[in-house]
Biopython code that builds the backbone (N, CA, C, O; Angstrom):
import numpy as np
from Bio.PDB.StructureBuilder import StructureBuilder

atoms = [
    (1, "MET", "N", (-6.197, 26.251, 7.119)),
    (1, "MET", "CA", (-6.416, 26.825, 5.802)),
    (1, "MET", "C", (-7.440, 25.981, 5.042)),
    (1, "MET", "O", (-7.380, 24.751, 5.060)),
    (2, "LYS", "N", (-8.372, 26.651, 4.380)),
    (2, "LYS", "CA", (-9.421, 25.954, 3.644)),
    (2, "LYS", "C", (-8.918, 25.559, 2.257)),
    (2, "LYS", "O", (-8.238, 26.333, 1.583)),
    (3, "THR", "N", (-9.262, 24.353, 1.851)),
    (3, "THR", "CA", (-8.935, 23.909, 0.501)),
    (3, "THR", "C", (-10.088, 24.268, -0.430)),
    (3, "THR", "O", (-11.139, 24.730, 0.013)),
    (4, "ALA", "N", (-9.877, 24.051, -1.715)),
    (4, "ALA", "CA", (-10.912, 24.361, -2.697)),
    (4, "ALA", "C", (-12.146, 23.491, -2.480)),
    (4, "ALA", "O", (-13.269, 23.928, -2.730)),
    (5, "HIS", "N", (-11.938, 22.251, -2.011)),
    (5, "HIS", "CA", (-13.067, 21.356, -1.760)),
    (5, "HIS", "C", (-13.854, 21.766, -0.520)),
    (5, "HIS", "O", (-15.034, 21.434, -0.401)),
    (6, "ASP", "N", (-13.216, 22.485, 0.404)),
    (6, "ASP", "CA", (-13.932, 22.997, 1.569)),
    (6, "ASP", "C", (-14.799, 24.196, 1.212)),
    (6, "ASP", "O", (-15.800, 24.454, 1.880)),
    (7, "ILE", "N", (-14.432, 24.927, 0.172)),
    (7, "ILE", "CA", (-15.164, 26.131, -0.231)),
    (7, "ILE", "C", (-16.308, 25.784, -1.179)),
    (7, "ILE", "O", (-17.446, 26.191, -0.942)),
    (8, "ILE", "N", (-16.027, 25.042, -2.242)),
    (8, "ILE", "CA", (-17.051, 24.619, -3.199)),
    (8, "ILE", "C", (-17.609, 23.292, -2.706)),
    (8, "ILE", "O", (-16.914, 22.277, -2.751)),
    (9, "LEU", "N", (-18.852, 23.287, -2.238)),
    (9, "LEU", "CA", (-19.429, 22.077, -1.660)),
    (9, "LEU", "C", (-20.061, 21.171, -2.711)),
    (9, "LEU", "O", (-19.768, 19.977, -2.759)),
    (10, "LYS", "N", (-20.930, 21.736, -3.557)),
    (10, "LYS", "CA", (-21.565, 20.931, -4.597)),
    (10, "LYS", "C", (-22.193, 21.844, -5.635)),
    (10, "LYS", "O", (-22.461, 23.011, -5.349)),
    (11, "PRO", "N", (-22.435, 21.328, -6.846)),
    (11, "PRO", "CA", (-23.114, 22.142, -7.862)),
    (11, "PRO", "C", (-24.614, 22.192, -7.593)),
    (11, "PRO", "O", (-25.177, 21.272, -6.999)),
    (12, "VAL", "N", (-25.244, 23.253, -8.026)),
    (12, "VAL", "CA", (-26.696, 23.398, -7.913)),
    (12, "VAL", "C", (-27.283, 23.054, -9.276)),
    (12, "VAL", "O", (-27.002, 23.718, -10.273)),
    (13, "ILE", "N", (-28.103, 22.005, -9.303)),
    (13, "ILE", "CA", (-28.688, 21.524, -10.552)),
    (13, "ILE", "C", (-30.182, 21.832, -10.526)),
    (13, "ILE", "O", (-30.968, 21.046, -9.999)),
    (14, "THR", "N", (-30.571, 22.957, -11.084)),
    (14, "THR", "CA", (-31.976, 23.329, -11.215)),
    (14, "THR", "C", (-32.216, 23.789, -12.644)),
    (14, "THR", "O", (-31.275, 23.969, -13.416)),
    (15, "GLU", "N", (-33.467, 23.974, -12.982)),
    (15, "GLU", "CA", (-33.801, 24.424, -14.326)),
    (15, "GLU", "C", (-33.228, 25.814, -14.585)),
    (15, "GLU", "O", (-32.731, 26.094, -15.675)),
    (16, "ASN", "N", (-33.299, 26.678, -13.578)),
    (16, "ASN", "CA", (-32.796, 28.040, -13.731)),
    (16, "ASN", "C", (-31.276, 28.061, -13.840)),
    (16, "ASN", "O", (-30.729, 28.821, -14.639)),
    (17, "SER", "N", (-30.588, 27.246, -13.058)),
    (17, "SER", "CA", (-29.126, 27.236, -13.128)),
    (17, "SER", "C", (-28.635, 26.615, -14.432)),
    (17, "SER", "O", (-27.583, 27.005, -14.938)),
    (18, "MET", "N", (-29.373, 25.662, -14.981)),
    (18, "MET", "CA", (-28.990, 25.060, -16.260)),
    (18, "MET", "C", (-29.177, 26.044, -17.412)),
    (18, "MET", "O", (-28.471, 25.958, -18.418)),
    (19, "ALA", "N", (-30.116, 26.973, -17.278)),
    (19, "ALA", "CA", (-30.330, 27.976, -18.318)),
    (19, "ALA", "C", (-29.157, 28.953, -18.398)),
    (19, "ALA", "O", (-28.908, 29.528, -19.458)),
    (20, "GLY", "N", (-28.441, 29.146, -17.305)),
    (20, "GLY", "CA", (-27.310, 30.069, -17.296)),
    (20, "GLY", "C", (-26.052, 29.521, -17.914)),
    (20, "GLY", "O", (-25.105, 30.276, -18.131)),
    (21, "ILE", "N", (-26.002, 28.234, -18.208)),
    (21, "ILE", "CA", (-24.796, 27.633, -18.768)),
    (21, "ILE", "C", (-24.482, 28.198, -20.149)),
    (21, "ILE", "O", (-23.312, 28.282, -20.522)),
    (22, "ALA", "N", (-25.487, 28.583, -20.907)),
    (22, "ALA", "CA", (-25.263, 29.158, -22.231)),
    (22, "ALA", "C", (-24.470, 30.464, -22.132)),
    (22, "ALA", "O", (-23.722, 30.805, -23.048)),
    (23, "ASP", "N", (-24.632, 31.197, -21.022)),
    (23, "ASP", "CA", (-23.906, 32.450, -20.804)),
    (23, "ASP", "C", (-22.652, 32.245, -19.965)),
    (23, "ASP", "O", (-22.059, 33.213, -19.489)),
    (24, "LYS", "N", (-22.242, 30.984, -19.779)),
    (24, "LYS", "CA", (-21.084, 30.610, -18.952)),
    (24, "LYS", "C", (-21.262, 31.050, -17.504)),
    (24, "LYS", "O", (-20.330, 31.550, -16.874)),
    (25, "LYS", "N", (-22.483, 30.856, -16.982)),
    (25, "LYS", "CA", (-22.775, 31.120, -15.575)),
    (25, "LYS", "C", (-23.058, 29.779, -14.903)),
    (25, "LYS", "O", (-23.955, 29.043, -15.312)),
    (26, "TYR", "N", (-22.285, 29.477, -13.874)),
    (26, "TYR", "CA", (-22.394, 28.208, -13.174)),
    (26, "TYR", "C", (-22.719, 28.469, -11.714)),
    (26, "TYR", "O", (-22.164, 29.386, -11.108)),
    (27, "THR", "N", (-23.620, 27.666, -11.140)),
    (27, "THR", "CA", (-24.084, 27.870, -9.771)),
    (27, "THR", "C", (-23.566, 26.745, -8.883)),
    (27, "THR", "O", (-23.662, 25.567, -9.226)),
    (28, "PHE", "N", (-23.008, 27.137, -7.718)),
    (28, "PHE", "CA", (-22.469, 26.185, -6.761)),
    (28, "PHE", "C", (-22.994, 26.506, -5.373)),
    (28, "PHE", "O", (-23.265, 27.664, -5.056)),
    (29, "LYS", "N", (-23.140, 25.472, -4.542)),
    (29, "LYS", "CA", (-23.375, 25.677, -3.120)),
    (29, "LYS", "C", (-22.002, 25.785, -2.481)),
    (29, "LYS", "O", (-21.148, 24.923, -2.690)),
    (30, "VAL", "N", (-21.784, 26.843, -1.699)),
    (30, "VAL", "CA", (-20.459, 27.107, -1.143)),
    (30, "VAL", "C", (-20.544, 27.219, 0.374)),
    (30, "VAL", "O", (-21.633, 27.276, 0.943)),
    (31, "ALA", "N", (-19.386, 27.250, 1.018)),
    (31, "ALA", "CA", (-19.317, 27.419, 2.471)),
    (31, "ALA", "C", (-19.882, 28.780, 2.846)),
    (31, "ALA", "O", (-19.699, 29.752, 2.113)),
    (32, "THR", "N", (-20.566, 28.856, 3.980)),
    (32, "THR", "CA", (-21.230, 30.104, 4.363)),
    (32, "THR", "C", (-20.241, 31.212, 4.700)),
    (32, "THR", "O", (-20.592, 32.389, 4.624)),
    (33, "ASP", "N", (-19.006, 30.860, 5.071)),
    (33, "ASP", "CA", (-18.026, 31.890, 5.415)),
    (33, "ASP", "C", (-17.061, 32.181, 4.274)),
    (33, "ASP", "O", (-16.077, 32.891, 4.480)),
    (34, "ALA", "N", (-17.310, 31.656, 3.078)),
    (34, "ALA", "CA", (-16.420, 31.867, 1.933)),
    (34, "ALA", "C", (-16.644, 33.245, 1.330)),
    (34, "ALA", "O", (-17.779, 33.710, 1.223)),
    (35, "THR", "N", (-15.544, 33.897, 0.934)),
    (35, "THR", "CA", (-15.620, 35.200, 0.278)),
    (35, "THR", "C", (-15.623, 35.016, -1.234)),
    (35, "THR", "O", (-15.359, 33.923, -1.735)),
    (36, "LYS", "N", (-15.922, 36.089, -1.954)),
    (36, "LYS", "CA", (-15.960, 36.019, -3.414)),
    (36, "LYS", "C", (-14.584, 35.707, -3.996)),
    (36, "LYS", "O", (-14.479, 34.977, -4.981)),
    (37, "VAL", "N", (-13.538, 36.250, -3.398)),
    (37, "VAL", "CA", (-12.180, 35.998, -3.883)),
    (37, "VAL", "C", (-11.808, 34.531, -3.677)),
    (37, "VAL", "O", (-11.219, 33.907, -4.559)),
    (38, "GLU", "N", (-12.152, 33.984, -2.515)),
    (38, "GLU", "CA", (-11.874, 32.575, -2.244)),
    (38, "GLU", "C", (-12.643, 31.658, -3.188)),
    (38, "GLU", "O", (-12.116, 30.638, -3.632)),
    (39, "ILE", "N", (-13.878, 32.016, -3.493)),
    (39, "ILE", "CA", (-14.701, 31.217, -4.401)),
    (39, "ILE", "C", (-14.098, 31.224, -5.806)),
    (39, "ILE", "O", (-14.035, 30.183, -6.460)),
    (40, "ALA", "N", (-13.659, 32.386, -6.268)),
    (40, "ALA", "CA", (-13.057, 32.495, -7.597)),
    (40, "ALA", "C", (-11.776, 31.663, -7.680)),
    (40, "ALA", "O", (-11.556, 30.969, -8.673)),
    (41, "GLN", "N", (-10.937, 31.725, -6.655)),
    (41, "GLN", "CA", (-9.703, 30.945, -6.651)),
    (41, "GLN", "C", (-9.999, 29.453, -6.603)),
    (41, "GLN", "O", (-9.302, 28.668, -7.246)),
    (42, "ALA", "N", (-11.024, 29.045, -5.850)),
    (42, "ALA", "CA", (-11.381, 27.633, -5.744)),
    (42, "ALA", "C", (-11.887, 27.088, -7.072)),
    (42, "ALA", "O", (-11.556, 25.960, -7.437)),
    (43, "VAL", "N", (-12.680, 27.861, -7.799)),
    (43, "VAL", "CA", (-13.193, 27.408, -9.095)),
    (43, "VAL", "C", (-12.044, 27.254, -10.089)),
    (43, "VAL", "O", (-12.004, 26.283, -10.843)),
    (44, "GLU", "N", (-11.116, 28.201, -10.094)),
    (44, "GLU", "CA", (-9.981, 28.112, -11.009)),
    (44, "GLU", "C", (-9.060, 26.949, -10.641)),
    (44, "GLU", "O", (-8.401, 26.384, -11.514)),
    (45, "THR", "N", (-9.008, 26.589, -9.368)),
    (45, "THR", "CA", (-8.193, 25.453, -8.935)),
    (45, "THR", "C", (-8.849, 24.119, -9.297)),
    (45, "THR", "O", (-8.190, 23.216, -9.813)),
    (46, "LEU", "N", (-10.137, 24.003, -9.024)),
    (46, "LEU", "CA", (-10.837, 22.742, -9.259)),
    (46, "LEU", "C", (-11.063, 22.439, -10.738)),
    (46, "LEU", "O", (-11.068, 21.276, -11.140)),
    (47, "PHE", "N", (-11.247, 23.467, -11.538)),
    (47, "PHE", "CA", (-11.528, 23.293, -12.962)),
    (47, "PHE", "C", (-10.447, 23.988, -13.777)),
    (47, "PHE", "O", (-10.582, 25.172, -14.083)),
    (48, "PRO", "N", (-9.379, 23.281, -14.135)),
    (48, "PRO", "CA", (-8.281, 23.893, -14.888)),
    (48, "PRO", "C", (-8.763, 24.437, -16.228)),
    (48, "PRO", "O", (-9.559, 23.796, -16.914)),
    (49, "GLY", "N", (-8.289, 25.597, -16.592)),
    (49, "GLY", "CA", (-8.693, 26.242, -17.837)),
    (49, "GLY", "C", (-9.847, 27.203, -17.676)),
    (49, "GLY", "O", (-10.161, 27.947, -18.605)),
    (50, "ALA", "N", (-10.488, 27.206, -16.518)),
    (50, "ALA", "CA", (-11.602, 28.126, -16.269)),
    (50, "ALA", "C", (-11.053, 29.425, -15.697)),
    (50, "ALA", "O", (-10.281, 29.410, -14.738)),
    (51, "LYS", "N", (-11.455, 30.553, -16.289)),
    (51, "LYS", "CA", (-11.055, 31.866, -15.797)),
    (51, "LYS", "C", (-12.304, 32.608, -15.343)),
    (51, "LYS", "O", (-13.226, 32.817, -16.132)),
    (52, "VAL", "N", (-12.338, 33.003, -14.084)),
    (52, "VAL", "CA", (-13.526, 33.616, -13.497)),
    (52, "VAL", "C", (-13.545, 35.110, -13.806)),
    (52, "VAL", "O", (-12.566, 35.817, -13.568)),
    (53, "ALA", "N", (-14.670, 35.579, -14.338)),
    (53, "ALA", "CA", (-14.850, 37.008, -14.594)),
    (53, "ALA", "C", (-15.446, 37.695, -13.364)),
    (53, "ALA", "O", (-14.967, 38.750, -12.947)),
    (54, "LYS", "N", (-16.496, 37.094, -12.781)),
    (54, "LYS", "CA", (-17.103, 37.662, -11.577)),
    (54, "LYS", "C", (-17.849, 36.587, -10.809)),
    (54, "LYS", "O", (-18.184, 35.527, -11.336)),
    (55, "VAL", "N", (-18.100, 36.901, -9.534)),
    (55, "VAL", "CA", (-18.803, 35.982, -8.635)),
    (55, "VAL", "C", (-19.919, 36.750, -7.946)),
    (55, "VAL", "O", (-19.678, 37.799, -7.349)),
    (56, "ASN", "N", (-21.138, 36.231, -8.025)),
    (56, "ASN", "CA", (-22.264, 36.780, -7.283)),
    (56, "ASN", "C", (-22.654, 35.759, -6.226)),
    (56, "ASN", "O", (-22.725, 34.564, -6.514)),
    (57, "THR", "N", (-22.908, 36.219, -5.002)),
    (57, "THR", "CA", (-23.263, 35.303, -3.924)),
    (57, "THR", "C", (-24.659, 35.614, -3.408)),
    (57, "THR", "O", (-25.119, 36.755, -3.451)),
    (58, "VAL", "N", (-25.326, 34.562, -2.914)),
    (58, "VAL", "CA", (-26.659, 34.675, -2.340)),
    (58, "VAL", "C", (-26.659, 33.902, -1.028)),
    (58, "VAL", "O", (-26.386, 32.702, -1.012)),
    (59, "SER", "N", (-26.961, 34.583, 0.070)),
    (59, "SER", "CA", (-27.094, 33.908, 1.352)),
    (59, "SER", "C", (-28.545, 33.467, 1.515)),
    (59, "SER", "O", (-29.459, 34.290, 1.481)),
    (60, "VAL", "N", (-28.747, 32.169, 1.690)),
    (60, "VAL", "CA", (-30.083, 31.596, 1.794)),
    (60, "VAL", "C", (-30.338, 31.277, 3.261)),
    (60, "VAL", "O", (-29.635, 30.455, 3.849)),
    (61, "ARG", "N", (-31.338, 31.922, 3.853)),
    (61, "ARG", "CA", (-31.619, 31.660, 5.264)),
    (61, "ARG", "C", (-32.381, 30.344, 5.400)),
    (61, "ARG", "O", (-32.993, 29.868, 4.444)),
    (62, "GLY", "N", (-32.339, 29.766, 6.588)),
    (62, "GLY", "CA", (-33.031, 28.515, 6.847)),
    (62, "GLY", "C", (-34.538, 28.709, 6.825)),
    (62, "GLY", "O", (-35.040, 29.759, 7.227)),
    (63, "ARG", "N", (-35.257, 27.703, 6.359)),
    (63, "ARG", "CA", (-36.712, 27.780, 6.275)),
    (63, "ARG", "C", (-37.330, 27.148, 7.513)),
    (63, "ARG", "O", (-36.808, 26.178, 8.062)),
    (64, "PHE", "N", (-38.441, 27.710, 7.937)),
    (64, "PHE", "CA", (-39.169, 27.186, 9.095)),
    (64, "PHE", "C", (-39.893, 25.913, 8.686)),
    (64, "PHE", "O", (-40.618, 25.897, 7.692)),
    (65, "ARG", "N", (-39.697, 24.849, 9.452)),
    (65, "ARG", "CA", (-40.333, 23.565, 9.161)),
    (65, "ARG", "C", (-40.963, 23.010, 10.427)),
    (65, "ARG", "O", (-40.451, 23.201, 11.530)),
    (66, "ARG", "N", (-42.103, 22.307, 10.248)),
    (66, "ARG", "CA", (-42.775, 21.652, 11.367)),
    (66, "ARG", "C", (-42.913, 20.185, 11.064)),
    (66, "ARG", "O", (-43.129, 19.783, 9.920)),
    (67, "GLN", "N", (-42.787, 19.391, 12.104)),
    (67, "GLN", "CA", (-43.036, 17.960, 12.010)),
    (67, "GLN", "C", (-43.929, 17.619, 13.191)),
    (67, "GLN", "O", (-43.451, 17.229, 14.257)),
    (68, "GLY", "N", (-45.225, 17.769, 12.990)),
    (68, "GLY", "CA", (-46.165, 17.555, 14.084)),
    (68, "GLY", "C", (-46.028, 18.653, 15.123)),
    (68, "GLY", "O", (-46.189, 19.834, 14.816)),
    (69, "MET", "N", (-45.730, 18.260, 16.353)),
    (69, "MET", "CA", (-45.618, 19.210, 17.440)),
    (69, "MET", "C", (-44.262, 19.934, 17.436)),
    (69, "MET", "O", (-44.136, 21.013, 18.015)),
    (70, "HIS", "N", (-43.273, 19.355, 16.801)),
    (70, "HIS", "CA", (-41.915, 19.901, 16.822)),
    (70, "HIS", "C", (-41.710, 20.879, 15.669)),
    (70, "HIS", "O", (-42.195, 20.661, 14.558)),
    (71, "ALA", "N", (-40.995, 21.942, 15.945)),
    (71, "ALA", "CA", (-40.752, 22.949, 14.923)),
    (71, "ALA", "C", (-39.292, 23.378, 14.988)),
    (71, "ALA", "O", (-38.649, 23.282, 16.033)),
    (72, "GLY", "N", (-38.783, 23.848, 13.866)),
    (72, "GLY", "CA", (-37.398, 24.315, 13.832)),
    (72, "GLY", "C", (-37.079, 24.901, 12.470)),
    (72, "GLY", "O", (-37.961, 25.066, 11.628)),
    (73, "TYR", "N", (-35.822, 25.209, 12.267)),
    (73, "TYR", "CA", (-35.356, 25.804, 11.024)),
    (73, "TYR", "C", (-34.364, 24.876, 10.337)),
    (73, "TYR", "O", (-33.576, 24.201, 10.999)),
    (74, "THR", "N", (-34.404, 24.843, 9.011)),
    (74, "THR", "CA", (-33.394, 24.106, 8.266)),
    (74, "THR", "C", (-32.104, 24.915, 8.278)),
    (74, "THR", "O", (-32.107, 26.089, 8.648)),
    (75, "ALA", "N", (-31.018, 24.298, 7.880)),
    (75, "ALA", "CA", (-29.715, 24.962, 7.917)),
    (75, "ALA", "C", (-29.643, 26.068, 6.869)),
    (75, "ALA", "O", (-30.140, 25.910, 5.754)),
    (76, "ALA", "N", (-29.026, 27.180, 7.232)),
    (76, "ALA", "CA", (-28.779, 28.263, 6.283)),
    (76, "ALA", "C", (-27.641, 27.851, 5.361)),
    (76, "ALA", "O", (-26.785, 27.056, 5.748)),
    (77, "SER", "N", (-27.626, 28.388, 4.136)),
    (77, "SER", "CA", (-26.598, 28.034, 3.172)),
    (77, "SER", "C", (-26.235, 29.254, 2.335)),
    (77, "SER", "O", (-26.801, 30.334, 2.507)),
    (78, "LYS", "N", (-25.289, 29.065, 1.435)),
    (78, "LYS", "CA", (-24.840, 30.142, 0.564)),
    (78, "LYS", "C", (-24.633, 29.575, -0.831)),
    (78, "LYS", "O", (-24.065, 28.495, -0.996)),
    (79, "LYS", "N", (-25.102, 30.319, -1.845)),
    (79, "LYS", "CA", (-24.913, 29.924, -3.232)),
    (79, "LYS", "C", (-24.032, 30.954, -3.915)),
    (79, "LYS", "O", (-24.053, 32.137, -3.574)),
    (80, "ALA", "N", (-23.257, 30.488, -4.883)),
    (80, "ALA", "CA", (-22.414, 31.384, -5.667)),
    (80, "ALA", "C", (-22.699, 31.154, -7.141)),
    (80, "ALA", "O", (-22.706, 30.018, -7.614)),
    (81, "ILE", "N", (-22.936, 32.248, -7.866)),
    (81, "ILE", "CA", (-23.122, 32.192, -9.312)),
    (81, "ILE", "C", (-21.838, 32.722, -9.924)),
    (81, "ILE", "O", (-21.527, 33.908, -9.820)),
    (82, "VAL", "N", (-21.095, 31.822, -10.565)),
    (82, "VAL", "CA", (-19.773, 32.140, -11.094)),
    (82, "VAL", "C", (-19.883, 32.356, -12.592)),
    (82, "VAL", "O", (-20.345, 31.476, -13.318)),
    (83, "THR", "N", (-19.456, 33.532, -13.059)),
    (83, "THR", "CA", (-19.444, 33.852, -14.480)),
    (83, "THR", "C", (-18.015, 33.740, -14.994)),
    (83, "THR", "O", (-17.094, 34.336, -14.437)),
    (84, "LEU", "N", (-17.844, 32.968, -16.065)),
    (84, "LEU", "CA", (-16.523, 32.785, -16.653)),
    (84, "LEU", "C", (-16.310, 33.776, -17.785)),
    (84, "LEU", "O", (-17.269, 34.301, -18.351)),
    (85, "THR", "N", (-15.033, 34.033, -18.116)),
    (85, "THR", "CA", (-14.713, 34.944, -19.218)),
    (85, "THR", "C", (-15.054, 34.267, -20.546)),
    (85, "THR", "O", (-15.251, 33.054, -20.606)),
    (86, "LYS", "N", (-15.118, 35.073, -21.606)),
    (86, "LYS", "CA", (-15.489, 34.554, -22.933)),
    (86, "LYS", "C", (-14.465, 33.550, -23.458)),
    (86, "LYS", "O", (-14.830, 32.573, -24.111)),
    (87, "ASP", "N", (-13.172, 33.791, -23.172)),
    (87, "ASP", "CA", (-12.125, 32.930, -23.714)),
    (87, "ASP", "C", (-11.766, 31.757, -22.812)),
    (87, "ASP", "O", (-10.875, 30.979, -23.153)),
    (88, "SER", "N", (-12.431, 31.608, -21.675)),
    (88, "SER", "CA", (-12.093, 30.515, -20.761)),
    (88, "SER", "C", (-12.739, 29.207, -21.222)),
    (88, "SER", "O", (-13.694, 29.197, -21.998)),
    (89, "LYS", "N", (-12.189, 28.123, -20.721)),
    (89, "LYS", "CA", (-12.695, 26.795, -21.023)),
    (89, "LYS", "C", (-13.960, 26.545, -20.197)),
    (89, "LYS", "O", (-14.052, 26.977, -19.048)),
    (90, "GLU", "N", (-14.930, 25.847, -20.788)),
    (90, "GLU", "CA", (-16.167, 25.552, -20.077)),
    (90, "GLU", "C", (-15.940, 24.459, -19.031)),
    (90, "GLU", "O", (-14.974, 23.701, -19.123)),
    (91, "ILE", "N", (-16.823, 24.379, -18.045)),
    (91, "ILE", "CA", (-16.744, 23.339, -17.032)),
    (91, "ILE", "C", (-17.461, 22.115, -17.576)),
    (91, "ILE", "O", (-18.666, 22.156, -17.824)),
    (92, "GLU", "N", (-16.723, 21.026, -17.761)),
    (92, "GLU", "CA", (-17.243, 19.854, -18.466)),
    (92, "GLU", "C", (-18.322, 19.118, -17.681)),
    (92, "GLU", "O", (-19.174, 18.453, -18.271)),
    (93, "PHE", "N", (-18.291, 19.233, -16.342)),
    (93, "PHE", "CA", (-19.283, 18.541, -15.523)),
    (93, "PHE", "C", (-20.696, 18.972, -15.887)),
    (93, "PHE", "O", (-21.596, 18.137, -15.980)),
    (94, "PHE", "N", (-20.895, 20.262, -16.092)),
    (94, "PHE", "CA", (-22.226, 20.779, -16.397)),
    (94, "PHE", "C", (-22.626, 20.470, -17.842)),
    (94, "PHE", "O", (-23.813, 20.317, -18.126)),
    (95, "ASN", "N", (-21.669, 20.376, -18.748)),
    (95, "ASN", "CA", (-22.000, 20.114, -20.144)),
    (95, "ASN", "C", (-22.590, 18.720, -20.334)),
    (95, "ASN", "O", (-23.388, 18.509, -21.247)),
    (96, "SER", "N", (-22.208, 17.767, -19.485)),
    (96, "SER", "CA", (-22.745, 16.414, -19.610)),
    (96, "SER", "C", (-24.199, 16.346, -19.153)),
    (96, "SER", "O", (-24.896, 15.387, -19.485)),
    (97, "MET", "N", (-24.672, 17.332, -18.406)),
    (97, "MET", "CA", (-26.035, 17.323, -17.882)),
    (97, "MET", "C", (-27.026, 17.978, -18.834)),
    (97, "MET", "O", (-28.227, 17.720, -18.744)),
    (98, "VAL", "N", (-26.549, 18.813, -19.735)),
    (98, "VAL", "CA", (-27.454, 19.557, -20.622)),
    (98, "VAL", "C", (-27.939, 18.688, -21.750)),
    (98, "VAL", "O", (-28.709, 19.146, -22.595)),
]
sb = StructureBuilder()
sb.init_structure("model")
sb.init_model(0)
sb.init_chain("A")
sb.init_seg("    ")
for serial, (resi, resn, name, xyz) in enumerate(atoms, 1):
    if name == "N":
        sb.init_residue(resn, " ", resi, " ")
    sb.init_atom(name, np.array(xyz, "f"), 0.0, 1.0, " ", f" {name:<3s}", serial, name[0])
structure = sb.get_structure()
């Protein structure tokens, strides 16, 4: 059985993801086999007081990279954009970065 830490791998800290914090949208890198329901439950478990309204996921394919004669692909990943309800508590980790 997967724990919440196995599903939510790390937060995504970019200019675009920081702009979504005002609308209570938080971006995380998640396990590639995680479902939207599992992601919502993991966020509510890891951050007490947060109530998830919806989850949007993006599957990011690996990029082609070359290093001289050798070529290959980087690892594929998955991102989740989690929207919280209006009455839910904000995630404090992201507030310290803004």
